[in-house]
Structures are given as structure tokens and as C-alpha cells.
VOVO-221919 format. One record per residue (C-alpha): x, y, z negated; residue number from 1. Coordinates in pm, whole numbers. Layout:
% residues N
<pt u="X" v="Y" w="Z" pos="NUM"/>
...
***
This chain:
% residues 461
<pt u="1464" v="1092" w="-1157" pos="1"/>
<pt u="1109" v="1062" w="-1214" pos="2"/>
<pt u="975" v="1073" w="-1546" pos="3"/>
<pt u="734" v="780" w="-1616" pos="4"/>
<pt u="422" v="917" w="-1724" pos="5"/>
<pt u="262" v="618" w="-1586" pos="6"/>
<pt u="284" v="377" w="-1801" pos="7"/>
<pt u="26" v="452" w="-2027" pos="8"/>
<pt u="-252" v="522" w="-1776" pos="9"/>
<pt u="-233" v="153" w="-1691" pos="10"/>
<pt u="-485" v="131" w="-1975" pos="11"/>
<pt u="-740" v="282" w="-1734" pos="12"/>
<pt u="-740" v="60" w="-1503" pos="13"/>
<pt u="-1068" v="-177" w="-1383" pos="14"/>
<pt u="-1023" v="-509" w="-1515" pos="15"/>
<pt u="-1263" v="-592" w="-1189" pos="16"/>
<pt u="-1019" v="-524" w="-943" pos="17"/>
<pt u="-640" v="-503" w="-896" pos="18"/>
<pt u="-452" v="-211" w="-885" pos="19"/>
<pt u="-146" v="-66" w="-827" pos="20"/>
<pt u="-66" v="288" w="-948" pos="21"/>
<pt u="257" v="445" w="-806" pos="22"/>
<pt u="458" v="836" w="-864" pos="23"/>
<pt u="687" v="931" w="-579" pos="24"/>
<pt u="953" v="1203" w="-500" pos="25"/>
<pt u="1106" v="1222" w="-169" pos="26"/>
<pt u="1380" v="1421" w="-107" pos="27"/>
<pt u="1537" v="1509" w="282" pos="28"/>
<pt u="1871" v="1715" w="377" pos="29"/>
<pt u="1991" v="1822" w="704" pos="30"/>
<pt u="2304" v="1998" w="822" pos="31"/>
<pt u="2359" v="2002" w="1211" pos="32"/>
<pt u="2648" v="2132" w="1382" pos="33"/>
<pt u="2690" v="2198" w="1763" pos="34"/>
<pt u="3039" v="2329" w="1888" pos="35"/>
<pt u="3111" v="2454" w="1527" pos="36"/>
<pt u="2820" v="2648" w="1512" pos="37"/>
<pt u="2594" v="2591" w="1249" pos="38"/>
<pt u="2251" v="2487" w="1361" pos="39"/>
<pt u="2007" v="2337" w="1096" pos="40"/>
<pt u="2048" v="2381" w="701" pos="41"/>
<pt u="1761" v="2225" w="583" pos="42"/>
<pt u="1666" v="2098" w="225" pos="43"/>
<pt u="1249" v="1976" w="117" pos="44"/>
<pt u="1127" v="1769" w="-151" pos="45"/>
<pt u="768" v="1614" w="-191" pos="46"/>
<pt u="665" v="1459" w="-517" pos="47"/>
<pt u="271" v="1320" w="-593" pos="48"/>
<pt u="71" v="1024" w="-709" pos="49"/>
<pt u="-139" v="765" w="-569" pos="50"/>
<pt u="-355" v="434" w="-608" pos="51"/>
<pt u="-431" v="228" w="-443" pos="52"/>
<pt u="-762" v="-46" w="-489" pos="53"/>
<pt u="-825" v="-412" w="-385" pos="54"/>
<pt u="-1177" v="-551" w="-447" pos="55"/>
<pt u="-1300" v="-816" w="-237" pos="56"/>
<pt u="-1098" v="-786" w="90" pos="57"/>
<pt u="-1125" v="-420" w="83" pos="58"/>
<pt u="-893" v="-137" w="-62" pos="59"/>
<pt u="-1000" v="231" w="-165" pos="60"/>
<pt u="-700" v="513" w="-154" pos="61"/>
<pt u="-641" v="817" w="-309" pos="62"/>
<pt u="-352" v="1023" w="-366" pos="63"/>
<pt u="-275" v="1393" w="-531" pos="64"/>
<pt u="12" v="1642" w="-444" pos="65"/>
<pt u="55" v="1659" w="-860" pos="66"/>
<pt u="271" v="1477" w="-1098" pos="67"/>
<pt u="85" v="1473" w="-1411" pos="68"/>
<pt u="-116" v="1258" w="-1651" pos="69"/>
<pt u="-413" v="1439" w="-1558" pos="70"/>
<pt u="-384" v="1378" w="-1195" pos="71"/>
<pt u="-264" v="1006" w="-1284" pos="72"/>
<pt u="-598" v="973" w="-1421" pos="73"/>
<pt u="-774" v="1163" w="-1126" pos="74"/>
<pt u="-639" v="883" w="-847" pos="75"/>
<pt u="-687" v="606" w="-1031" pos="76"/>
<pt u="-1052" v="686" w="-1087" pos="77"/>
<pt u="-1117" v="797" w="-664" pos="78"/>
<pt u="-965" v="520" w="-547" pos="79"/>
<pt u="-1157" v="267" w="-787" pos="80"/>
<pt u="-1431" v="459" w="-649" pos="81"/>
<pt u="-1399" v="435" w="-284" pos="82"/>
<pt u="-1261" v="40" w="-363" pos="83"/>
<pt u="-1694" v="-51" w="-464" pos="84"/>
<pt u="-1792" v="240" w="-217" pos="85"/>
<pt u="-1625" v="62" w="54" pos="86"/>
<pt u="-1736" v="-285" w="-110" pos="87"/>
<pt u="-2104" v="-211" w="-130" pos="88"/>
<pt u="-2120" v="-92" w="234" pos="89"/>
<pt u="-1862" v="-348" w="393" pos="90"/>
<pt u="-1814" v="-610" w="193" pos="91"/>
<pt u="-1576" v="-901" w="316" pos="92"/>
<pt u="-1615" v="-1138" w="70" pos="93"/>
<pt u="-1216" v="-1165" w="3" pos="94"/>
<pt u="-1120" v="-1265" w="-287" pos="95"/>
<pt u="-694" v="-1181" w="-364" pos="96"/>
<pt u="-552" v="-1438" w="-583" pos="97"/>
<pt u="-359" v="-1264" w="-854" pos="98"/>
<pt u="15" v="-1209" w="-868" pos="99"/>
<pt u="203" v="-1398" w="-1169" pos="100"/>
<pt u="309" v="-1132" w="-1395" pos="101"/>
<pt u="647" v="-1086" w="-1390" pos="102"/>
<pt u="754" v="-809" w="-1586" pos="103"/>
<pt u="982" v="-505" w="-1484" pos="104"/>
<pt u="1208" v="-480" w="-1164" pos="105"/>
<pt u="1456" v="-221" w="-1188" pos="106"/>
<pt u="1671" v="-105" w="-879" pos="107"/>
<pt u="2021" v="-132" w="-953" pos="108"/>
<pt u="2110" v="202" w="-683" pos="109"/>
<pt u="2067" v="582" w="-822" pos="110"/>
<pt u="2007" v="913" w="-644" pos="111"/>
<pt u="2280" v="1205" w="-711" pos="112"/>
<pt u="2245" v="1507" w="-615" pos="113"/>
<pt u="2519" v="1700" w="-386" pos="114"/>
<pt u="2546" v="2059" w="-349" pos="115"/>
<pt u="2468" v="2150" w="15" pos="116"/>
<pt u="2773" v="2346" w="91" pos="117"/>
<pt u="2979" v="2002" w="-27" pos="118"/>
<pt u="2763" v="1908" w="364" pos="119"/>
<pt u="2798" v="2170" w="556" pos="120"/>
<pt u="3208" v="2119" w="468" pos="121"/>
<pt u="3227" v="1752" w="598" pos="122"/>
<pt u="3023" v="1816" w="869" pos="123"/>
<pt u="3302" v="2105" w="987" pos="124"/>
<pt u="3589" v="1856" w="877" pos="125"/>
<pt u="3442" v="1605" w="1121" pos="126"/>
<pt u="3354" v="1878" w="1403" pos="127"/>
<pt u="3707" v="2080" w="1351" pos="128"/>
<pt u="3865" v="1716" w="1396" pos="129"/>
<pt u="3696" v="1612" w="1709" pos="130"/>
<pt u="3793" v="1965" w="1898" pos="131"/>
<pt u="4123" v="1978" w="1804" pos="132"/>
<pt u="4186" v="1588" w="1939" pos="133"/>
<pt u="3980" v="1643" w="2202" pos="134"/>
<pt u="3906" v="1936" w="2366" pos="135"/>
<pt u="3799" v="1758" w="2681" pos="136"/>
<pt u="3482" v="1712" w="2578" pos="137"/>
<pt u="3170" v="1925" w="2748" pos="138"/>
<pt u="3027" v="1929" w="2415" pos="139"/>
<pt u="2997" v="1846" w="2033" pos="140"/>
<pt u="2731" v="1767" w="1724" pos="141"/>
<pt u="2781" v="1686" w="1386" pos="142"/>
<pt u="2472" v="1635" w="1230" pos="143"/>
<pt u="2417" v="1540" w="858" pos="144"/>
<pt u="2069" v="1339" w="720" pos="145"/>
<pt u="1964" v="1198" w="372" pos="146"/>
<pt u="1669" v="1109" w="228" pos="147"/>
<pt u="1635" v="937" w="-52" pos="148"/>
<pt u="1281" v="794" w="-251" pos="149"/>
<pt u="1218" v="759" w="-580" pos="150"/>
<pt u="890" v="549" w="-698" pos="151"/>
<pt u="795" v="466" w="-1005" pos="152"/>
<pt u="521" v="123" w="-982" pos="153"/>
<pt u="263" v="-28" w="-1177" pos="154"/>
<pt u="67" v="-332" w="-1072" pos="155"/>
<pt u="-243" v="-425" w="-1221" pos="156"/>
<pt u="-104" v="-780" w="-1175" pos="157"/>
<pt u="238" v="-788" w="-1001" pos="158"/>
<pt u="546" v="-614" w="-1129" pos="159"/>
<pt u="599" v="-266" w="-1241" pos="160"/>
<pt u="925" v="-100" w="-1158" pos="161"/>
<pt u="1125" v="198" w="-1065" pos="162"/>
<pt u="1300" v="187" w="-721" pos="163"/>
<pt u="1573" v="470" w="-598" pos="164"/>
<pt u="1608" v="401" w="-206" pos="165"/>
<pt u="1869" v="689" w="-108" pos="166"/>
<pt u="2070" v="680" w="264" pos="167"/>
<pt u="2281" v="915" w="422" pos="168"/>
<pt u="2426" v="949" w="736" pos="169"/>
<pt u="2685" v="1168" w="979" pos="170"/>
<pt u="2556" v="1123" w="1355" pos="171"/>
<pt u="2851" v="1213" w="1576" pos="172"/>
<pt u="2764" v="1307" w="1952" pos="173"/>
<pt u="2993" v="1328" w="2186" pos="174"/>
<pt u="2906" v="1493" w="2567" pos="175"/>
<pt u="3087" v="1468" w="2889" pos="176"/>
<pt u="3043" v="1462" w="3228" pos="177"/>
<pt u="3075" v="1204" w="3528" pos="178"/>
<pt u="3236" v="1212" w="3813" pos="179"/>
<pt u="2914" v="1376" w="4026" pos="180"/>
<pt u="2862" v="1589" w="3774" pos="181"/>
<pt u="2594" v="1382" w="3599" pos="182"/>
<pt u="2630" v="1517" w="3191" pos="183"/>
<pt u="2666" v="1173" w="2972" pos="184"/>
<pt u="2641" v="1131" w="2590" pos="185"/>
<pt u="2731" v="874" w="2341" pos="186"/>
<pt u="2688" v="874" w="1957" pos="187"/>
<pt u="2762" v="709" w="1628" pos="188"/>
<pt u="2605" v="699" w="1316" pos="189"/>
<pt u="2814" v="706" w="977" pos="190"/>
<pt u="2705" v="586" w="627" pos="191"/>
<pt u="2451" v="372" w="498" pos="192"/>
<pt u="2200" v="337" w="167" pos="193"/>
<pt u="2343" v="531" w="-133" pos="194"/>
<pt u="2393" v="933" w="-163" pos="195"/>
<pt u="2635" v="1163" w="-4" pos="196"/>
<pt u="2947" v="1075" w="-253" pos="197"/>
<pt u="2904" v="677" w="-164" pos="198"/>
<pt u="2961" v="709" w="185" pos="199"/>
<pt u="3125" v="1040" w="266" pos="200"/>
<pt u="3390" v="1074" w="-34" pos="201"/>
<pt u="3650" v="1067" w="288" pos="202"/>
<pt u="3538" v="1134" w="586" pos="203"/>
<pt u="3843" v="1059" w="773" pos="204"/>
<pt u="3772" v="678" w="776" pos="205"/>
<pt u="3504" v="769" w="1055" pos="206"/>
<pt u="3805" v="867" w="1260" pos="207"/>
<pt u="3897" v="559" w="1455" pos="208"/>
<pt u="3554" v="451" w="1532" pos="209"/>
<pt u="3505" v="857" w="1667" pos="210"/>
<pt u="3836" v="724" w="1833" pos="211"/>
<pt u="3634" v="417" w="2022" pos="212"/>
<pt u="3329" v="650" w="2083" pos="213"/>
<pt u="3589" v="873" w="2232" pos="214"/>
<pt u="3715" v="570" w="2487" pos="215"/>
<pt u="3348" v="486" w="2547" pos="216"/>
<pt u="3273" v="805" w="2677" pos="217"/>
<pt u="3603" v="861" w="2909" pos="218"/>
<pt u="3526" v="465" w="3037" pos="219"/>
<pt u="3150" v="575" w="3091" pos="220"/>
<pt u="3300" v="914" w="3315" pos="221"/>
<pt u="3447" v="619" w="3583" pos="222"/>
<pt u="3132" v="400" w="3521" pos="223"/>
<pt u="2951" v="268" w="3809" pos="224"/>
<pt u="2559" v="203" w="3867" pos="225"/>
<pt u="2478" v="-192" w="3715" pos="226"/>
<pt u="2332" v="-388" w="4019" pos="227"/>
<pt u="1942" v="-411" w="3988" pos="228"/>
<pt u="1824" v="-770" w="3954" pos="229"/>
<pt u="1750" v="-1066" w="3697" pos="230"/>
<pt u="2145" v="-1101" w="3546" pos="231"/>
<pt u="2379" v="-1325" w="3284" pos="232"/>
<pt u="2437" v="-1059" w="3032" pos="233"/>
<pt u="2598" v="-1065" w="2672" pos="234"/>
<pt u="2363" v="-891" w="2439" pos="235"/>
<pt u="2602" v="-631" w="2212" pos="236"/>
<pt u="2489" v="-648" w="1794" pos="237"/>
<pt u="2283" v="-314" w="1809" pos="238"/>
<pt u="2130" v="-438" w="2143" pos="239"/>
<pt u="1999" v="-812" w="1953" pos="240"/>
<pt u="1861" v="-588" w="1667" pos="241"/>
<pt u="1671" v="-355" w="1898" pos="242"/>
<pt u="1497" v="-685" w="2020" pos="243"/>
<pt u="1427" v="-840" w="1694" pos="244"/>
<pt u="1268" v="-511" w="1572" pos="245"/>
<pt u="1118" v="-344" w="1884" pos="246"/>
<pt u="1027" v="-661" w="2065" pos="247"/>
<pt u="981" v="-945" w="1820" pos="248"/>
<pt u="943" v="-837" w="1485" pos="249"/>
<pt u="649" v="-614" w="1525" pos="250"/>
<pt u="453" v="-885" w="1724" pos="251"/>
<pt u="495" v="-1058" w="1408" pos="252"/>
<pt u="348" v="-829" w="1137" pos="253"/>
<pt u="51" v="-1014" w="991" pos="254"/>
<pt u="-162" v="-723" w="1044" pos="255"/>
<pt u="-72" v="-703" w="1397" pos="256"/>
<pt u="-87" v="-1020" w="1465" pos="257"/>
<pt u="-475" v="-1009" w="1343" pos="258"/>
<pt u="-540" v="-743" w="1609" pos="259"/>
<pt u="-398" v="-961" w="1892" pos="260"/>
<pt u="-6" v="-1025" w="1907" pos="261"/>
<pt u="108" v="-1249" w="2124" pos="262"/>
<pt u="253" v="-1423" w="1831" pos="263"/>
<pt u="-124" v="-1540" w="1693" pos="264"/>
<pt u="-158" v="-1868" w="1894" pos="265"/>
<pt u="242" v="-1945" w="1862" pos="266"/>
<pt u="278" v="-2038" w="1526" pos="267"/>
<pt u="470" v="-2346" w="1478" pos="268"/>
<pt u="563" v="-2351" w="1861" pos="269"/>
<pt u="879" v="-2289" w="2073" pos="270"/>
<pt u="912" v="-1921" w="2159" pos="271"/>
<pt u="1321" v="-1930" w="2156" pos="272"/>
<pt u="1639" v="-2173" w="2191" pos="273"/>
<pt u="1741" v="-2383" w="1924" pos="274"/>
<pt u="2007" v="-2111" w="1904" pos="275"/>
<pt u="1754" v="-1829" w="1783" pos="276"/>
<pt u="1687" v="-1747" w="1393" pos="277"/>
<pt u="1498" v="-1475" w="1283" pos="278"/>
<pt u="1522" v="-1373" w="928" pos="279"/>
<pt u="1350" v="-1050" w="802" pos="280"/>
<pt u="1550" v="-956" w="449" pos="281"/>
<pt u="1454" v="-812" w="103" pos="282"/>
<pt u="1760" v="-708" w="-39" pos="283"/>
<pt u="2026" v="-954" w="62" pos="284"/>
<pt u="2144" v="-1100" w="347" pos="285"/>
<pt u="2445" v="-1332" w="429" pos="286"/>
<pt u="2553" v="-1315" w="22" pos="287"/>
<pt u="2578" v="-908" w="45" pos="288"/>
<pt u="2366" v="-676" w="10" pos="289"/>
<pt u="2095" v="-570" w="289" pos="290"/>
<pt u="2164" v="-277" w="457" pos="291"/>
<pt u="1881" v="-113" w="324" pos="292"/>
<pt u="1739" v="-330" w="21" pos="293"/>
<pt u="1389" v="-389" w="-85" pos="294"/>
<pt u="1369" v="-555" w="-423" pos="295"/>
<pt u="994" v="-437" w="-487" pos="296"/>
<pt u="702" v="-330" w="-241" pos="297"/>
<pt u="455" v="-49" w="-328" pos="298"/>
<pt u="175" v="-310" w="-414" pos="299"/>
<pt u="359" v="-453" w="-649" pos="300"/>
<pt u="480" v="-757" w="-497" pos="301"/>
<pt u="821" v="-906" w="-577" pos="302"/>
<pt u="1032" v="-903" w="-199" pos="303"/>
<pt u="1163" v="-1215" w="-100" pos="304"/>
<pt u="1273" v="-1325" w="261" pos="305"/>
<pt u="1034" v="-1356" w="585" pos="306"/>
<pt u="1129" v="-1699" w="787" pos="307"/>
<pt u="1030" v="-1538" w="1175" pos="308"/>
<pt u="1193" v="-1802" w="1376" pos="309"/>
<pt u="1391" v="-2108" w="1270" pos="310"/>
<pt u="1570" v="-2333" w="1536" pos="311"/>
<pt u="1374" v="-2139" w="1794" pos="312"/>
<pt u="1016" v="-2236" w="1643" pos="313"/>
<pt u="800" v="-1907" w="1533" pos="314"/>
<pt u="784" v="-1994" w="1163" pos="315"/>
<pt u="590" v="-1751" w="952" pos="316"/>
<pt u="460" v="-1417" w="1002" pos="317"/>
<pt u="520" v="-1067" w="730" pos="318"/>
<pt u="285" v="-1009" w="512" pos="319"/>
<pt u="117" v="-790" w="205" pos="320"/>
<pt u="-101" v="-912" w="-43" pos="321"/>
<pt u="-435" v="-909" w="200" pos="322"/>
<pt u="-296" v="-1085" w="490" pos="323"/>
<pt u="-133" v="-1313" w="280" pos="324"/>
<pt u="-464" v="-1433" w="106" pos="325"/>
<pt u="-615" v="-1461" w="510" pos="326"/>
<pt u="-342" v="-1662" w="629" pos="327"/>
<pt u="-307" v="-1892" w="264" pos="328"/>
<pt u="28" v="-1835" w="205" pos="329"/>
<pt u="267" v="-1613" w="-25" pos="330"/>
<pt u="301" v="-1253" w="-7" pos="331"/>
<pt u="638" v="-1185" w="136" pos="332"/>
<pt u="689" v="-857" w="-6" pos="333"/>
<pt u="625" v="-617" w="306" pos="334"/>
<pt u="403" v="-355" w="185" pos="335"/>
<pt u="556" v="-10" w="260" pos="336"/>
<pt u="501" v="317" w="206" pos="337"/>
<pt u="663" v="610" w="345" pos="338"/>
<pt u="567" v="938" w="155" pos="339"/>
<pt u="325" v="945" w="-164" pos="340"/>
<pt u="-3" v="998" w="4" pos="341"/>
<pt u="66" v="712" w="281" pos="342"/>
<pt u="-111" v="361" w="209" pos="343"/>
<pt u="148" v="75" w="208" pos="344"/>
<pt u="137" v="-95" w="558" pos="345"/>
<pt u="287" v="-415" w="681" pos="346"/>
<pt u="648" v="-298" w="749" pos="347"/>
<pt u="990" v="-473" w="864" pos="348"/>
<pt u="1274" v="-430" w="604" pos="349"/>
<pt u="1634" v="-558" w="735" pos="350"/>
<pt u="1554" v="-766" w="1033" pos="351"/>
<pt u="1792" v="-958" w="1200" pos="352"/>
<pt u="1922" v="-1243" w="1437" pos="353"/>
<pt u="2134" v="-1487" w="1243" pos="354"/>
<pt u="2474" v="-1575" w="1351" pos="355"/>
<pt u="2555" v="-1891" w="1546" pos="356"/>
<pt u="2906" v="-2025" w="1618" pos="357"/>
<pt u="3077" v="-1849" w="1909" pos="358"/>
<pt u="3349" v="-1603" w="1976" pos="359"/>
<pt u="3270" v="-1270" w="2137" pos="360"/>
<pt u="3593" v="-1376" w="2385" pos="361"/>
<pt u="3416" v="-1719" w="2514" pos="362"/>
<pt u="3171" v="-1569" w="2552" pos="363"/>
<pt u="3268" v="-1299" w="2797" pos="364"/>
<pt u="3455" v="-1563" w="2983" pos="365"/>
<pt u="3189" v="-1802" w="3042" pos="366"/>
<pt u="3020" v="-1527" w="3237" pos="367"/>
<pt u="3119" v="-1479" w="3601" pos="368"/>
<pt u="2950" v="-1202" w="3732" pos="369"/>
<pt u="2727" v="-1013" w="3464" pos="370"/>
<pt u="2706" v="-762" w="3201" pos="371"/>
<pt u="2832" v="-666" w="2842" pos="372"/>
<pt u="2525" v="-452" w="2741" pos="373"/>
<pt u="2617" v="-299" w="2409" pos="374"/>
<pt u="2453" v="-33" w="2260" pos="375"/>
<pt u="2116" v="110" w="2320" pos="376"/>
<pt u="1973" v="507" w="2269" pos="377"/>
<pt u="1585" v="391" w="2302" pos="378"/>
<pt u="1322" v="50" w="2347" pos="379"/>
<pt u="991" v="22" w="2347" pos="380"/>
<pt u="799" v="-256" w="2335" pos="381"/>
<pt u="398" v="-386" w="2350" pos="382"/>
<pt u="241" v="-694" w="2122" pos="383"/>
<pt u="250" v="-863" w="2433" pos="384"/>
<pt u="615" v="-880" w="2357" pos="385"/>
<pt u="738" v="-661" w="2700" pos="386"/>
<pt u="1042" v="-429" w="2658" pos="387"/>
<pt u="1242" v="-203" w="2798" pos="388"/>
<pt u="1520" v="-50" w="2617" pos="389"/>
<pt u="1776" v="194" w="2726" pos="390"/>
<pt u="2122" v="117" w="2801" pos="391"/>
<pt u="2367" v="372" w="2685" pos="392"/>
<pt u="2682" v="165" w="2711" pos="393"/>
<pt u="2796" v="-164" w="2866" pos="394"/>
<pt u="3080" v="-297" w="3061" pos="395"/>
<pt u="3064" v="-526" w="3358" pos="396"/>
<pt u="3206" v="-873" w="3336" pos="397"/>
<pt u="3407" v="-1006" w="3675" pos="398"/>
<pt u="3476" v="-1334" w="3666" pos="399"/>
<pt u="3530" v="-1415" w="3317" pos="400"/>
<pt u="3713" v="-1041" w="3231" pos="401"/>
<pt u="3520" v="-725" w="3160" pos="402"/>
<pt u="3518" v="-466" w="3463" pos="403"/>
<pt u="3437" v="-110" w="3484" pos="404"/>
<pt u="3205" v="81" w="3261" pos="405"/>
<pt u="2824" v="70" w="3362" pos="406"/>
<pt u="2634" v="434" w="3362" pos="407"/>
<pt u="2274" v="444" w="3179" pos="408"/>
<pt u="2019" v="191" w="3310" pos="409"/>
<pt u="1744" v="-85" w="3121" pos="410"/>
<pt u="1659" v="-382" w="3077" pos="411"/>
<pt u="1332" v="-571" w="3067" pos="412"/>
<pt u="1172" v="-877" w="2975" pos="413"/>
<pt u="906" v="-1064" w="2764" pos="414"/>
<pt u="1054" v="-1127" w="2456" pos="415"/>
<pt u="974" v="-1515" w="2410" pos="416"/>
<pt u="1059" v="-1609" w="2753" pos="417"/>
<pt u="1390" v="-1426" w="2695" pos="418"/>
<pt u="1487" v="-1593" w="2409" pos="419"/>
<pt u="1446" v="-1913" w="2537" pos="420"/>
<pt u="1742" v="-1843" w="2813" pos="421"/>
<pt u="1969" v="-1739" w="2483" pos="422"/>
<pt u="2237" v="-1999" w="2499" pos="423"/>
<pt u="2602" v="-1863" w="2365" pos="424"/>
<pt u="2549" v="-1669" w="2016" pos="425"/>
<pt u="2817" v="-1504" w="1830" pos="426"/>
<pt u="3000" v="-1577" w="1444" pos="427"/>
<pt u="2953" v="-1183" w="1350" pos="428"/>
<pt u="2617" v="-960" w="1273" pos="429"/>
<pt u="2605" v="-603" w="1330" pos="430"/>
<pt u="2375" v="-393" w="1187" pos="431"/>
<pt u="2234" v="-56" w="1215" pos="432"/>
<pt u="2018" v="135" w="946" pos="433"/>
<pt u="2003" v="459" w="1044" pos="434"/>
<pt u="1688" v="543" w="1260" pos="435"/>
<pt u="1288" v="513" w="1194" pos="436"/>
<pt u="1038" v="290" w="1257" pos="437"/>
<pt u="747" v="457" w="1354" pos="438"/>
<pt u="455" v="259" w="1268" pos="439"/>
<pt u="176" v="529" w="1164" pos="440"/>
<pt u="367" v="665" w="931" pos="441"/>
<pt u="768" v="670" w="963" pos="442"/>
<pt u="990" v="390" w="781" pos="443"/>
<pt u="1343" v="343" w="707" pos="444"/>
<pt u="1442" v="9" w="832" pos="445"/>
<pt u="1732" v="-190" w="865" pos="446"/>
<pt u="1791" v="-390" w="1223" pos="447"/>
<pt u="2086" v="-623" w="1328" pos="448"/>
<pt u="2238" v="-927" w="1520" pos="449"/>
<pt u="2509" v="-1113" w="1702" pos="450"/>
<pt u="2582" v="-1098" w="2023" pos="451"/>
<pt u="2376" v="-1342" w="2259" pos="452"/>
<pt u="2423" v="-1469" w="2631" pos="453"/>
<pt u="2042" v="-1452" w="2814" pos="454"/>
<pt u="1934" v="-1395" w="3102" pos="455"/>
<pt u="1732" v="-1065" w="3125" pos="456"/>
<pt u="1575" v="-835" w="3451" pos="457"/>
<pt u="1844" v="-522" w="3463" pos="458"/>
<pt u="1799" v="-175" w="3650" pos="459"/>
<pt u="1965" v="-33" w="3907" pos="460"/>
<pt u="2018" v="320" w="4021" pos="461"/>
***
């Protein structure tokens, strides 16, 4: 855990500007087994300091790969000088309102270290189970991944706090061949927020879902290609989460709105059916901790939920302090940075479509000829809201019943048009938090949603 050497340096904050001083240590660990062979065993740690200074709408930033008192003073001086230089040569004349002083924020999570051999042993236990239980696989991989952030943040006019953000996952990848020899692969990520013992004290709890993953893969071996065209589909919760993040979420990040995203002229206008609601949750969702809780952002702003779409109407954007000032709203605490030398950007936290009232079985029964699309391995979208996602697992729906599995395909559309076709929303939410968002710098994010019945374009063979 980082020791607090920063509090004493707040006496050096320039009273004429708004300042944030951040110390950060990040640990990343990875273990990979392929067909029982250890092919990767890594551990890395980085530590450093940074300062960000706001003056009249411009920001000065400085960072150093040291964590000591003199380095803290040095980055403060450099960031202040940078802000004053930019203000002198590119003034924006935007005075950011001070935040109310709200004292200390302490994250309830802690980071616990685990001997590397325990990570290897956990992966071997899962790998041995897969090898013995499913001998007909062509290949298998088990990967452990962990990243843990320890941050101390002081703000001249907001909050200060000590934030710990550990997360860890075990990825299980199963491989087989289709009837025509085409290689097939499905994977499942286990884990979430917390350290190794929080998530993997008993890895046998993963076995039932590994069995389900294997059954999907065997069904896919006998799969067929989807029929191309505009079809009625049910998107699984993972697919809805991908849509919430990639196709909608980025268009409503305020810096990208300023850059010309499709959401700019759509504020307070209809972008979906009345059944569509979308929120970027800070730390609590549906009465429980969000998958990757954020209590305090990297500008010292208390994190609050950002309501994005309400009953199909676009209601707001995600903000940092500068964008909130430009739009005349309160900052939502969406300024996040990955490494100690990364400047905070507007980033998502836990973005999800809210559940409805429908049961999945009723949604399937309502489709005469369509598809149930369960999972996606990748996706891309642009600021027009146009998207294309790969579908790794799905099934036909024929006369209200699930049919054959489908082989890999894609779905595409324009988010704010496709959302208008949503006419059923399930009453359960599926979350995913094992991936990264890649907006200029990596960022751990959670995304989720219920099953959605809608119309979109699906690819064929």
C-alpha cells in the first residue's frame, strides 16, 4: 500500500489555480497455460506521481516515475508552469467553478498480494480438470490476469482519498473443430473486483460454467451459418453490454460530443424506444456494488451515476470538470487515468442498459424466425453510432423455440436507430468487467445489460 507523502505538499498548491496531485502504484500479473504447458509467467509494477493544474480552461500536466517528496514538489511546479504557459498563449477564458470541499474518501477495498506459485497452481487445477473431463477438445488454454491500482489523490478544491482498485480473472479458452474442419473457439472469463483470494479461494466453483461453455462449443460443432439480412433477434446480456459501451457509451462522453459525435444534437430527443434506459453507474448498481466501483475520480471529484438515456430520451453525457462547466451541469466523476503518467480523460465506469419486465422464455417464444445472440468476442463502433460486432455464440429461433447453434457471424446497425426497435427487455442483467476500453489509454470498465428483442442486420456465410 502507498504511504501518504502527499498531504504535506498541498501547502504548495497555487491559490490561483485548481490543482490535483496523484500518487499511484500499479501491479500487473499474468500466468498462461496452453495444453498444460506454462507459457507465460509475468509480474510487473510501476509507481509514480503526477499533477494536473486547471487555469482558465486550460490544463497543465506533469508526471515523474518516482514517489518521494522532492518528486511531488517537482511535478507540482512543472504542472503549474505548464498551465500558466498555456493560459498565456492559448487562453480559453473558462473559469471552472470550485468543487465543495467534502473531505476524505476511503475506498472499502484492499489489495492483497499472493505468491505467484498459487496463481500457477490454480490454473493447473482448472487445466487438469478440463483435460480429464473433455478429452475431445483440440486445444485448451487457462490464463490468469490481475491488475491492481493503489492511488492517493489530493485536490485543492474537491475531495482527497486513498483508492484501491484490484481486479483479477481466470480466462478459460476451449477449442474444437466444426464438421468441415473450421477451427472453433469459445472462452469464459471468471472473476471480478478484488484480489486472488476474494475470487478464487475455490476454483471448483468455475466447473459448472466450464461445463456450459463446453456444451455451447459442442453445439457449435454442429452449427449452421446464419441467414443474412435484417432480422428479429434477441441480444444476450453480454451483447447488450457491448452495445451500451461501444455503440452508445462513447458517443455520450462529453469530450467526444464536443468532437462531433452523433449525440451532440440529440440531447433531450428520442434515441430509443420507451423501454430503453441507460446509466453509467459509479460504484453501486441495483442496490449492489457495481462490478468495478469508482468512488472518487482522478480529478478529486466524487463519483456519481450518469443517467444517459431515460425512457428512450437522451438525457445527458459523462463529464469531467471542464466539460461539465462548458455544459453547465455538475461533473459526474468520469475523469479516469490508467497509469501514473496518464492524464485523466472522460471514461466510462460501469455502463449498463437497465432491466425491464419480460422473461427470457417469453421473449424467445415471441419470435417466429430469428436468432438468440448470446456472446460477442469483439466489436467496433464510431461516433456516428454505427457499429459492427462479432457473434461468437448464438442459436436459431424457429417458431418460438431455440434451434441449432450458429457459426461465427456479425451484426451491424446504427445504435440510435436500432434502439428504437427494442420492444422487449428482460428482467435480469448480465455484467462483464474483464476487458479494457482503449480510448487513448487502456481502462478497466464494466458493462452489462438485459436481453433485448430488436431488429438489426446479421451477416451470413
